[in-house]
PDB file with one MODEL, atoms N, CA, C and O in Angstrom:
MODEL        1
ATOM      1  N   UNK A   1      58.331 -41.812  79.624  1.00  0.00           N
ATOM      2  CA  UNK A   1      57.789 -41.825  78.273  1.00  0.00           C
ATOM      3  C   UNK A   1      56.335 -41.345  78.315  1.00  0.00           C
ATOM      4  O   UNK A   1      55.521 -41.871  79.073  1.00  0.00           O
ATOM      5  N   UNK A   2      56.027 -40.360  77.507  1.00  0.00           N
ATOM      6  CA  UNK A   2      54.655 -39.868  77.454  1.00  0.00           C
ATOM      7  C   UNK A   2      53.815 -40.803  76.598  1.00  0.00           C
ATOM      8  O   UNK A   2      54.337 -41.640  75.861  1.00  0.00           O
ATOM      9  N   UNK A   3      52.518 -40.643  76.712  1.00  0.00           N
ATOM     10  CA  UNK A   3      51.612 -41.507  75.954  1.00  0.00           C
ATOM     11  C   UNK A   3      51.830 -41.353  74.449  1.00  0.00           C
ATOM     12  O   UNK A   3      51.710 -42.321  73.698  1.00  0.00           O
ATOM     13  N   UNK A   4      52.153 -40.129  74.009  1.00  0.00           N
ATOM     14  CA  UNK A   4      52.369 -39.881  72.585  1.00  0.00           C
ATOM     15  C   UNK A   4      53.594 -40.622  72.076  1.00  0.00           C
ATOM     16  O   UNK A   4      53.619 -41.045  70.920  1.00  0.00           O
ATOM     17  N   UNK A   5      54.594 -40.786  72.900  1.00  0.00           N
ATOM     18  CA  UNK A   5      55.828 -41.428  72.475  1.00  0.00           C
ATOM     19  C   UNK A   5      55.771 -42.944  72.550  1.00  0.00           C
ATOM     20  O   UNK A   5      56.677 -43.617  72.058  1.00  0.00           O
ATOM     21  N   UNK A   6      54.732 -43.492  73.151  1.00  0.00           N
ATOM     22  CA  UNK A   6      54.648 -44.935  73.300  1.00  0.00           C
ATOM     23  C   UNK A   6      54.286 -45.586  71.963  1.00  0.00           C
ATOM     24  O   UNK A   6      53.745 -44.943  71.063  1.00  0.00           O
ATOM     25  N   UNK A   7      54.596 -46.861  71.860  1.00  0.00           N
ATOM     26  CA  UNK A   7      54.301 -47.615  70.637  1.00  0.00           C
ATOM     27  C   UNK A   7      52.791 -47.670  70.387  1.00  0.00           C
ATOM     28  O   UNK A   7      52.354 -47.728  69.237  1.00  0.00           O
ATOM     29  N   UNK A   8      51.997 -47.651  71.457  1.00  0.00           N
ATOM     30  CA  UNK A   8      50.542 -47.692  71.310  1.00  0.00           C
ATOM     31  C   UNK A   8      50.031 -46.496  70.515  1.00  0.00           C
ATOM     32  O   UNK A   8      49.065 -46.622  69.764  1.00  0.00           O
ATOM     33  N   UNK A   9      50.668 -45.340  70.671  1.00  0.00           N
ATOM     34  CA  UNK A   9      50.252 -44.141  69.945  1.00  0.00           C
ATOM     35  C   UNK A   9      50.381 -44.361  68.439  1.00  0.00           C
ATOM     36  O   UNK A   9      49.480 -44.003  67.680  1.00  0.00           O
ATOM     37  N   UNK A  10      51.476 -44.938  68.013  1.00  0.00           N
ATOM     38  CA  UNK A  10      51.699 -45.200  66.587  1.00  0.00           C
ATOM     39  C   UNK A  10      50.764 -46.289  66.067  1.00  0.00           C
ATOM     40  O   UNK A  10      50.234 -46.183  64.961  1.00  0.00           O
ATOM     41  N   UNK A  11      50.567 -47.326  66.860  1.00  0.00           N
ATOM     42  CA  UNK A  11      49.685 -48.418  66.445  1.00  0.00           C
ATOM     43  C   UNK A  11      48.257 -47.923  66.292  1.00  0.00           C
ATOM     44  O   UNK A  11      47.587 -48.265  65.317  1.00  0.00           O
ATOM     45  N   UNK A  12      47.775 -47.113  67.251  1.00  0.00           N
ATOM     46  CA  UNK A  12      46.382 -46.660  67.178  1.00  0.00           C
ATOM     47  C   UNK A  12      46.139 -45.785  65.955  1.00  0.00           C
ATOM     48  O   UNK A  12      45.070 -45.862  65.349  1.00  0.00           O
ATOM     49  N   UNK A  13      47.111 -44.955  65.582  1.00  0.00           N
ATOM     50  CA  UNK A  13      46.909 -44.102  64.411  1.00  0.00           C
ATOM     51  C   UNK A  13      47.007 -44.897  63.115  1.00  0.00           C
ATOM     52  O   UNK A  13      46.259 -44.631  62.175  1.00  0.00           O
ATOM     53  N   UNK A  14      47.899 -45.849  63.050  1.00  0.00           N
ATOM     54  CA  UNK A  14      47.976 -46.711  61.858  1.00  0.00           C
ATOM     55  C   UNK A  14      46.707 -47.549  61.724  1.00  0.00           C
ATOM     56  O   UNK A  14      46.147 -47.674  60.634  1.00  0.00           O
ATOM     57  N   UNK A  15      46.259 -48.121  62.844  1.00  0.00           N
ATOM     58  CA  UNK A  15      45.032 -48.927  62.824  1.00  0.00           C
ATOM     59  C   UNK A  15      43.826 -48.076  62.435  1.00  0.00           C
ATOM     60  O   UNK A  15      42.958 -48.532  61.690  1.00  0.00           O
ATOM     61  N   UNK A  16      43.771 -46.855  62.932  1.00  0.00           N
ATOM     62  CA  UNK A  16      42.667 -45.962  62.577  1.00  0.00           C
ATOM     63  C   UNK A  16      42.688 -45.623  61.090  1.00  0.00           C
ATOM     64  O   UNK A  16      41.639 -45.586  60.446  1.00  0.00           O
ATOM     65  N   UNK A  17      43.869 -45.378  60.548  1.00  0.00           N
ATOM     66  CA  UNK A  17      43.987 -45.090  59.111  1.00  0.00           C
ATOM     67  C   UNK A  17      43.540 -46.295  58.284  1.00  0.00           C
ATOM     68  O   UNK A  17      42.874 -46.132  57.262  1.00  0.00           O
ATOM     69  N   UNK A  18      43.902 -47.500  58.721  1.00  0.00           N
ATOM     70  CA  UNK A  18      43.471 -48.713  58.014  1.00  0.00           C
ATOM     71  C   UNK A  18      41.953 -48.837  58.042  1.00  0.00           C
ATOM     72  O   UNK A  18      41.339 -49.156  57.023  1.00  0.00           O
ATOM     73  N   UNK A  19      41.345 -48.589  59.192  1.00  0.00           N
ATOM     74  CA  UNK A  19      39.888 -48.700  59.300  1.00  0.00           C
ATOM     75  C   UNK A  19      39.165 -47.641  58.479  1.00  0.00           C
ATOM     76  O   UNK A  19      38.135 -47.930  57.872  1.00  0.00           O
ATOM     77  N   UNK A  20      39.684 -46.429  58.453  1.00  0.00           N
ATOM     78  CA  UNK A  20      39.072 -45.372  57.637  1.00  0.00           C
ATOM     79  C   UNK A  20      39.167 -45.718  56.158  1.00  0.00           C
ATOM     80  O   UNK A  20      38.208 -45.523  55.411  1.00  0.00           O
ATOM     81  N   UNK A  21      40.308 -46.227  55.734  1.00  0.00           N
ATOM     82  CA  UNK A  21      40.475 -46.644  54.338  1.00  0.00           C
ATOM     83  C   UNK A  21      39.527 -47.784  54.000  1.00  0.00           C
ATOM     84  O   UNK A  21      38.942 -47.808  52.917  1.00  0.00           O
ATOM     85  N   UNK A  22      39.373 -48.732  54.925  1.00  0.00           N
ATOM     86  CA  UNK A  22      38.447 -49.850  54.711  1.00  0.00           C
ATOM     87  C   UNK A  22      37.010 -49.354  54.582  1.00  0.00           C
ATOM     88  O   UNK A  22      36.261 -49.835  53.732  1.00  0.00           O
ATOM     89  N   UNK A  23      36.623 -48.397  55.418  1.00  0.00           N
ATOM     90  CA  UNK A  23      35.270 -47.845  55.340  1.00  0.00           C
ATOM     91  C   UNK A  23      35.044 -47.106  54.030  1.00  0.00           C
ATOM     92  O   UNK A  23      33.958 -47.170  53.455  1.00  0.00           O
ATOM     93  N   UNK A  24      36.060 -46.412  53.563  1.00  0.00           N
ATOM     94  CA  UNK A  24      35.941 -45.716  52.276  1.00  0.00           C
ATOM     95  C   UNK A  24      35.764 -46.725  51.145  1.00  0.00           C
ATOM     96  O   UNK A  24      34.969 -46.503  50.232  1.00  0.00           O
ATOM     97  N   UNK A  25      36.505 -47.833  51.205  1.00  0.00           N
ATOM     98  CA  UNK A  25      36.361 -48.880  50.193  1.00  0.00           C
ATOM     99  C   UNK A  25      34.959 -49.482  50.251  1.00  0.00           C
ATOM    100  O   UNK A  25      34.352 -49.752  49.214  1.00  0.00           O
ATOM    101  N   UNK A  26      34.451 -49.690  51.457  1.00  0.00           N
ATOM    102  CA  UNK A  26      33.104 -50.248  51.638  1.00  0.00           C
ATOM    103  C   UNK A  26      32.052 -49.303  51.079  1.00  0.00           C
ATOM    104  O   UNK A  26      31.073 -49.742  50.476  1.00  0.00           O
ATOM    105  N   UNK A  27      32.254 -48.009  51.278  1.00  0.00           N
ATOM    106  CA  UNK A  27      31.271 -47.013  50.853  1.00  0.00           C
ATOM    107  C   UNK A  27      31.139 -46.919  49.337  1.00  0.00           C
ATOM    108  O   UNK A  27      30.116 -46.454  48.835  1.00  0.00           O
ATOM    109  N   UNK A  28      32.157 -47.355  48.606  1.00  0.00           N
ATOM    110  CA  UNK A  28      32.055 -47.312  47.142  1.00  0.00           C
ATOM    111  C   UNK A  28      30.988 -48.265  46.632  1.00  0.00           C
ATOM    112  O   UNK A  28      30.393 -48.039  45.578  1.00  0.00           O
ATOM    113  N   UNK A  29      30.747 -49.338  47.389  1.00  0.00           N
ATOM    114  CA  UNK A  29      29.747 -50.317  46.966  1.00  0.00           C
ATOM    115  C   UNK A  29      30.212 -51.217  45.849  1.00  0.00           C
ATOM    116  O   UNK A  29      29.443 -52.040  45.352  1.00  0.00           O
ATOM    117  N   UNK A  30      31.453 -51.075  45.450  1.00  0.00           N
ATOM    118  CA  UNK A  30      31.976 -51.899  44.357  1.00  0.00           C
ATOM    119  C   UNK A  30      32.445 -53.245  44.888  1.00  0.00           C
ATOM    120  O   UNK A  30      33.184 -53.313  45.870  1.00  0.00           O
ATOM    121  N   UNK A  31      32.016 -54.298  44.242  1.00  0.00           N
ATOM    122  CA  UNK A  31      32.397 -55.654  44.648  1.00  0.00           C
ATOM    123  C   UNK A  31      33.908 -55.856  44.614  1.00  0.00           C
ATOM    124  O   UNK A  31      34.452 -56.641  45.391  1.00  0.00           O
ATOM    125  N   UNK A  32      34.579 -55.151  43.717  1.00  0.00           N
ATOM    126  CA  UNK A  32      36.028 -55.288  43.582  1.00  0.00           C
ATOM    127  C   UNK A  32      36.767 -54.884  44.850  1.00  0.00           C
ATOM    128  O   UNK A  32      37.881 -55.350  45.091  1.00  0.00           O
ATOM    129  N   UNK A  33      36.164 -54.027  45.657  1.00  0.00           N
ATOM    130  CA  UNK A  33      36.819 -53.548  46.868  1.00  0.00           C
ATOM    131  C   UNK A  33      36.423 -54.311  48.123  1.00  0.00           C
ATOM    132  O   UNK A  33      36.905 -53.984  49.207  1.00  0.00           O
ATOM    133  N   UNK A  34      35.563 -55.314  48.014  1.00  0.00           N
ATOM    134  CA  UNK A  34      35.076 -56.000  49.207  1.00  0.00           C
ATOM    135  C   UNK A  34      36.193 -56.749  49.944  1.00  0.00           C
ATOM    136  O   UNK A  34      36.236 -56.728  51.174  1.00  0.00           O
ATOM    137  N   UNK A  35      37.090 -57.403  49.217  1.00  0.00           N
ATOM    138  CA  UNK A  35      38.202 -58.087  49.882  1.00  0.00           C
ATOM    139  C   UNK A  35      39.193 -57.087  50.466  1.00  0.00           C
ATOM    140  O   UNK A  35      39.749 -57.312  51.540  1.00  0.00           O
ATOM    141  N   UNK A  36      39.408 -55.996  49.762  1.00  0.00           N
ATOM    142  CA  UNK A  36      40.272 -54.925  50.253  1.00  0.00           C
ATOM    143  C   UNK A  36      39.734 -54.413  51.588  1.00  0.00           C
ATOM    144  O   UNK A  36      40.489 -54.225  52.542  1.00  0.00           O
ATOM    145  N   UNK A  37      38.434 -54.191  51.643  1.00  0.00           N
ATOM    146  CA  UNK A  37      37.766 -53.751  52.864  1.00  0.00           C
ATOM    147  C   UNK A  37      37.952 -54.786  53.975  1.00  0.00           C
ATOM    148  O   UNK A  37      38.290 -54.432  55.104  1.00  0.00           O
ATOM    149  N   UNK A  38      37.734 -56.045  53.659  1.00  0.00           N
ATOM    150  CA  UNK A  38      37.839 -57.111  54.649  1.00  0.00           C
ATOM    151  C   UNK A  38      39.245 -57.205  55.230  1.00  0.00           C
ATOM    152  O   UNK A  38      39.409 -57.298  56.447  1.00  0.00           O
ATOM    153  N   UNK A  39      40.243 -57.183  54.384  1.00  0.00           N
ATOM    154  CA  UNK A  39      41.627 -57.316  54.854  1.00  0.00           C
ATOM    155  C   UNK A  39      42.067 -56.101  55.669  1.00  0.00           C
ATOM    156  O   UNK A  39      42.696 -56.248  56.717  1.00  0.00           O
ATOM    157  N   UNK A  40      41.738 -54.909  55.191  1.00  0.00           N
ATOM    158  CA  UNK A  40      42.121 -53.705  55.937  1.00  0.00           C
ATOM    159  C   UNK A  40      41.384 -53.612  57.272  1.00  0.00           C
ATOM    160  O   UNK A  40      41.964 -53.198  58.276  1.00  0.00           O
ATOM    161  N   UNK A  41      40.117 -53.992  57.282  1.00  0.00           N
ATOM    162  CA  UNK A  41      39.351 -53.981  58.532  1.00  0.00           C
ATOM    163  C   UNK A  41      39.950 -54.958  59.538  1.00  0.00           C
ATOM    164  O   UNK A  41      40.050 -54.652  60.726  1.00  0.00           O
ATOM    165  N   UNK A  42      40.343 -56.126  59.057  1.00  0.00           N
ATOM    166  CA  UNK A  42      40.952 -57.127  59.937  1.00  0.00           C
ATOM    167  C   UNK A  42      42.241 -56.594  60.552  1.00  0.00           C
ATOM    168  O   UNK A  42      42.466 -56.745  61.753  1.00  0.00           O
ATOM    169  N   UNK A  43      43.079 -55.978  59.743  1.00  0.00           N
ATOM    170  CA  UNK A  43      44.335 -55.418  60.258  1.00  0.00           C
ATOM    171  C   UNK A  43      44.079 -54.261  61.225  1.00  0.00           C
ATOM    172  O   UNK A  43      44.742 -54.149  62.256  1.00  0.00           O
ATOM    173  N   UNK A  44      43.124 -53.412  60.891  1.00  0.00           N
ATOM    174  CA  UNK A  44      42.808 -52.276  61.747  1.00  0.00           C
ATOM    175  C   UNK A  44      42.255 -52.696  63.096  1.00  0.00           C
ATOM    176  O   UNK A  44      42.640 -52.143  64.127  1.00  0.00           O
ATOM    177  N   UNK A  45      41.357 -53.669  63.096  1.00  0.00           N
ATOM    178  CA  UNK A  45      40.787 -54.162  64.348  1.00  0.00           C
ATOM    179  C   UNK A  45      41.864 -54.870  65.170  1.00  0.00           C
ATOM    180  O   UNK A  45      41.886 -54.754  66.396  1.00  0.00           O
ATOM    181  N   UNK A  46      42.750 -55.598  64.507  1.00  0.00           N
ATOM    182  CA  UNK A  46      43.849 -56.236  65.231  1.00  0.00           C
ATOM    183  C   UNK A  46      44.749 -55.180  65.876  1.00  0.00           C
ATOM    184  O   UNK A  46      45.192 -55.346  67.013  1.00  0.00           O
ATOM    185  N   UNK A  47      45.015 -54.107  65.153  1.00  0.00           N
ATOM    186  CA  UNK A  47      45.821 -53.025  65.715  1.00  0.00           C
ATOM    187  C   UNK A  47      45.185 -52.444  66.963  1.00  0.00           C
ATOM    188  O   UNK A  47      45.870 -52.195  67.955  1.00  0.00           O
ATOM    189  N   UNK A  48      43.879 -52.226  66.919  1.00  0.00           N
ATOM    190  CA  UNK A  48      43.191 -51.694  68.095  1.00  0.00           C
ATOM    191  C   UNK A  48      43.131 -52.717  69.219  1.00  0.00           C
ATOM    192  O   UNK A  48      43.103 -52.342  70.391  1.00  0.00           O
ATOM    193  N   UNK A  49      43.109 -54.004  68.882  1.00  0.00           N
ATOM    194  CA  UNK A  49      43.188 -55.039  69.909  1.00  0.00           C
ATOM    195  C   UNK A  49      44.524 -54.952  70.649  1.00  0.00           C
ATOM    196  O   UNK A  49      44.572 -55.052  71.875  1.00  0.00           O
ATOM    197  N   UNK A  50      45.593 -54.766  69.901  1.00  0.00           N
ATOM    198  CA  UNK A  50      46.919 -54.613  70.507  1.00  0.00           C
ATOM    199  C   UNK A  50      46.946 -53.381  71.417  1.00  0.00           C
ATOM    200  O   UNK A  50      47.479 -53.432  72.525  1.00  0.00           O
ATOM    201  N   UNK A  51      46.374 -52.292  70.947  1.00  0.00           N
ATOM    202  CA  UNK A  51      46.325 -51.071  71.771  1.00  0.00           C
ATOM    203  C   UNK A  51      45.530 -51.327  73.051  1.00  0.00           C
ATOM    204  O   UNK A  51      45.935 -50.893  74.130  1.00  0.00           O
ATOM    205  N   UNK A  52      44.413 -52.020  72.938  1.00  0.00           N
ATOM    206  CA  UNK A  52      43.625 -52.348  74.120  1.00  0.00           C
ATOM    207  C   UNK A  52      44.414 -53.154  75.136  1.00  0.00           C
ATOM    208  O   UNK A  52      44.312 -52.926  76.342  1.00  0.00           O
ATOM    209  N   UNK A  53      45.205 -54.101  74.637  1.00  0.00           N
ATOM    210  CA  UNK A  53      46.039 -54.906  75.530  1.00  0.00           C
ATOM    211  C   UNK A  53      47.118 -54.031  76.181  1.00  0.00           C
ATOM    212  O   UNK A  53      47.356 -54.130  77.384  1.00  0.00           O
ATOM    213  N   UNK A  54      47.761 -53.183  75.390  1.00  0.00           N
ATOM    214  CA  UNK A  54      48.800 -52.307  75.932  1.00  0.00           C
ATOM    215  C   UNK A  54      48.247 -51.340  76.977  1.00  0.00           C
ATOM    216  O   UNK A  54      48.911 -51.045  77.971  1.00  0.00           O
ATOM    217  N   UNK A  55      47.038 -50.852  76.748  1.00  0.00           N
ATOM    218  CA  UNK A  55      46.406 -49.922  77.675  1.00  0.00           C
ATOM    219  C   UNK A  55      45.669 -50.640  78.802  1.00  0.00           C
ATOM    220  O   UNK A  55      45.199 -50.003  79.745  1.00  0.00           O
ATOM    221  N   UNK A  56      45.568 -51.964  78.705  1.00  0.00           N
ATOM    222  CA  UNK A  56      44.820 -52.770  79.673  1.00  0.00           C
ATOM    223  C   UNK A  56      43.371 -52.295  79.783  1.00  0.00           C
ATOM    224  O   UNK A  56      42.821 -52.190  80.879  1.00  0.00           O
ATOM    225  N   UNK A  57      42.769 -52.012  78.638  1.00  0.00           N
ATOM    226  CA  UNK A  57      41.388 -51.527  78.558  1.00  0.00           C
ATOM    227  C   UNK A  57      40.495 -52.691  78.134  1.00  0.00           C
ATOM    228  O   UNK A  57      40.497 -53.091  76.970  1.00  0.00           O
ATOM    229  N   UNK A  58      39.742 -53.223  79.075  1.00  0.00           N
ATOM    230  CA  UNK A  58      38.940 -54.420  78.806  1.00  0.00           C
ATOM    231  C   UNK A  58      37.892 -54.206  77.721  1.00  0.00           C
ATOM    232  O   UNK A  58      37.634 -55.110  76.926  1.00  0.00           O
ATOM    233  N   UNK A  59      37.290 -53.033  77.679  1.00  0.00           N
ATOM    234  CA  UNK A  59      36.274 -52.766  76.659  1.00  0.00           C
ATOM    235  C   UNK A  59      36.887 -52.826  75.260  1.00  0.00           C
ATOM    236  O   UNK A  59      36.308 -53.429  74.356  1.00  0.00           O
ATOM    237  N   UNK A  60      38.044 -52.211  75.080  1.00  0.00           N
ATOM    238  CA  UNK A  60      38.724 -52.277  73.780  1.00  0.00           C
ATOM    239  C   UNK A  60      39.142 -53.698  73.446  1.00  0.00           C
ATOM    240  O   UNK A  60      39.038 -54.125  72.296  1.00  0.00           O
ATOM    241  N   UNK A  61      39.612 -54.429  74.442  1.00  0.00           N
ATOM    242  CA  UNK A  61      40.051 -55.802  74.214  1.00  0.00           C
ATOM    243  C   UNK A  61      38.879 -56.671  73.765  1.00  0.00           C
ATOM    244  O   UNK A  61      38.986 -57.391  72.772  1.00  0.00           O
ATOM    245  N   UNK A  62      37.766 -56.608  74.486  1.00  0.00           N
ATOM    246  CA  UNK A  62      36.614 -57.451  74.153  1.00  0.00           C
ATOM    247  C   UNK A  62      36.047 -57.088  72.791  1.00  0.00           C
ATOM    248  O   UNK A  62      35.837 -57.962  71.949  1.00  0.00           O
ATOM    249  N   UNK A  63      35.798 -55.805  72.570  1.00  0.00           N
ATOM    250  CA  UNK A  63      35.229 -55.355  71.300  1.00  0.00           C
ATOM    251  C   UNK A  63      36.088 -55.777  70.122  1.00  0.00           C
ATOM    252  O   UNK A  63      35.580 -56.322  69.143  1.00  0.00           O
ATOM    253  N   UNK A  64      37.379 -55.530  70.212  1.00  0.00           N
ATOM    254  CA  UNK A  64      38.251 -55.800  69.079  1.00  0.00           C
ATOM    255  C   UNK A  64      38.637 -57.264  68.950  1.00  0.00           C
ATOM    256  O   UNK A  64      38.935 -57.721  67.847  1.00  0.00           O
ATOM    257  N   UNK A  65      38.640 -58.011  70.050  1.00  0.00           N
ATOM    258  CA  UNK A  65      38.885 -59.457  69.967  1.00  0.00           C
ATOM    259  C   UNK A  65      37.726 -60.133  69.230  1.00  0.00           C
ATOM    260  O   UNK A  65      37.942 -60.971  68.355  1.00  0.00           O
ATOM    261  N   UNK A  66      36.501 -59.762  69.590  1.00  0.00           N
ATOM    262  CA  UNK A  66      35.327 -60.328  68.914  1.00  0.00           C
ATOM    263  C   UNK A  66      35.317 -59.899  67.443  1.00  0.00           C
ATOM    264  O   UNK A  66      35.092 -60.722  66.555  1.00  0.00           O
ATOM    265  N   UNK A  67      35.556 -58.625  67.193  1.00  0.00           N
ATOM    266  CA  UNK A  67      35.598 -58.147  65.805  1.00  0.00           C
ATOM    267  C   UNK A  67      36.685 -58.825  64.997  1.00  0.00           C
ATOM    268  O   UNK A  67      36.475 -59.158  63.831  1.00  0.00           O
ATOM    269  N   UNK A  68      37.845 -59.035  65.604  1.00  0.00           N
ATOM    270  CA  UNK A  68      38.955 -59.688  64.901  1.00  0.00           C
ATOM    271  C   UNK A  68      38.598 -61.119  64.535  1.00  0.00           C
ATOM    272  O   UNK A  68      38.883 -61.556  63.420  1.00  0.00           O
ATOM    273  N   UNK A  69      37.980 -61.859  65.451  1.00  0.00           N
ATOM    274  CA  UNK A  69      37.586 -63.245  65.158  1.00  0.00           C
ATOM    275  C   UNK A  69      36.562 -63.281  64.026  1.00  0.00           C
ATOM    276  O   UNK A  69      36.674 -64.096  63.111  1.00  0.00           O
ATOM    277  N   UNK A  70      35.572 -62.404  64.089  1.00  0.00           N
ATOM    278  CA  UNK A  70      34.544 -62.357  63.041  1.00  0.00           C
ATOM    279  C   UNK A  70      35.168 -62.043  61.684  1.00  0.00           C
ATOM    280  O   UNK A  70      34.873 -62.709  60.692  1.00  0.00           O
ATOM    281  N   UNK A  71      36.028 -61.033  61.644  1.00  0.00           N
ATOM    282  CA  UNK A  71      36.664 -60.661  60.381  1.00  0.00           C
ATOM    283  C   UNK A  71      37.634 -61.733  59.900  1.00  0.00           C
ATOM    284  O   UNK A  71      37.756 -61.965  58.697  1.00  0.00           O
ATOM    285  N   UNK A  72      38.325 -62.387  60.831  1.00  0.00           N
ATOM    286  CA  UNK A  72      39.260 -63.447  60.450  1.00  0.00           C
ATOM    287  C   UNK A  72      38.524 -64.623  59.816  1.00  0.00           C
ATOM    288  O   UNK A  72      39.039 -65.249  58.890  1.00  0.00           O
ATOM    289  N   UNK A  73      37.333 -64.925  60.304  1.00  0.00           N
ATOM    290  CA  UNK A  73      36.507 -65.962  59.671  1.00  0.00           C
ATOM    291  C   UNK A  73      36.217 -65.569  58.223  1.00  0.00           C
ATOM    292  O   UNK A  73      36.278 -66.405  57.322  1.00  0.00           O
ATOM    293  N   UNK A  74      35.901 -64.295  58.010  1.00  0.00           N
ATOM    294  CA  UNK A  74      35.667 -63.808  56.642  1.00  0.00           C
ATOM    295  C   UNK A  74      36.908 -63.918  55.780  1.00  0.00           C
ATOM    296  O   UNK A  74      36.816 -64.258  54.601  1.00  0.00           O
ATOM    297  N   UNK A  75      38.072 -63.633  56.357  1.00  0.00           N
ATOM    298  CA  UNK A  75      39.323 -63.752  55.597  1.00  0.00           C
ATOM    299  C   UNK A  75      39.543 -65.202  55.193  1.00  0.00           C
ATOM    300  O   UNK A  75      39.878 -65.484  54.043  1.00  0.00           O
ATOM    301  N   UNK A  76      39.357 -66.120  56.132  1.00  0.00           N
ATOM    302  CA  UNK A  76      39.540 -67.550  55.812  1.00  0.00           C
ATOM    303  C   UNK A  76      38.545 -68.006  54.755  1.00  0.00           C
ATOM    304  O   UNK A  76      38.902 -68.774  53.861  1.00  0.00           O
ATOM    305  N   UNK A  77      37.297 -67.542  54.844  1.00  0.00           N
ATOM    306  CA  UNK A  77      36.302 -67.893  53.834  1.00  0.00           C
ATOM    307  C   UNK A  77      36.653 -67.349  52.464  1.00  0.00           C
ATOM    308  O   UNK A  77      36.277 -67.938  51.451  1.00  0.00           O
ATOM    309  N   UNK A  78      37.369 -66.234  52.415  1.00  0.00           N
ATOM    310  CA  UNK A  78      37.718 -65.645  51.129  1.00  0.00           C
ATOM    311  C   UNK A  78      38.741 -66.502  50.377  1.00  0.00           C
ATOM    312  O   UNK A  78      38.871 -66.396  49.158  1.00  0.00           O
ATOM    313  N   UNK A  79      39.466 -67.354  51.117  1.00  0.00           N
ATOM    314  CA  UNK A  79      40.438 -68.238  50.480  1.00  0.00           C
ATOM    315  C   UNK A  79      39.822 -69.532  49.978  1.00  0.00           C
ATOM    316  O   UNK A  79      40.449 -70.253  49.202  1.00  0.00           O
ATOM    317  N   UNK A  80      38.605 -69.836  50.408  1.00  0.00           N
ATOM    318  CA  UNK A  80      37.950 -71.089  50.028  1.00  0.00           C
ATOM    319  C   UNK A  80      37.073 -70.887  48.828  1.00  0.00           C
ATOM    320  O   UNK A  80      36.438 -71.832  48.360  1.00  0.00           O
TER     321      UNK A  80
ENDMDL
END
């Protein structure tokens, strides 16, 4: 199986699309999109965390694990 055919290839592109969409929502500066940005960023960072684990890349794992925890705290706060 080539790298392109692996599940990590699909996850990384979906996660990247989620993060780009989240950044576009953030760039609007509209308060209405802040939760949209938060949720999409959380999903995108989680996707890259999965890719880091699949690739056994410690830098990706650490960066995205920390980012996921930070964003998840924001998600939980949004429900309170």
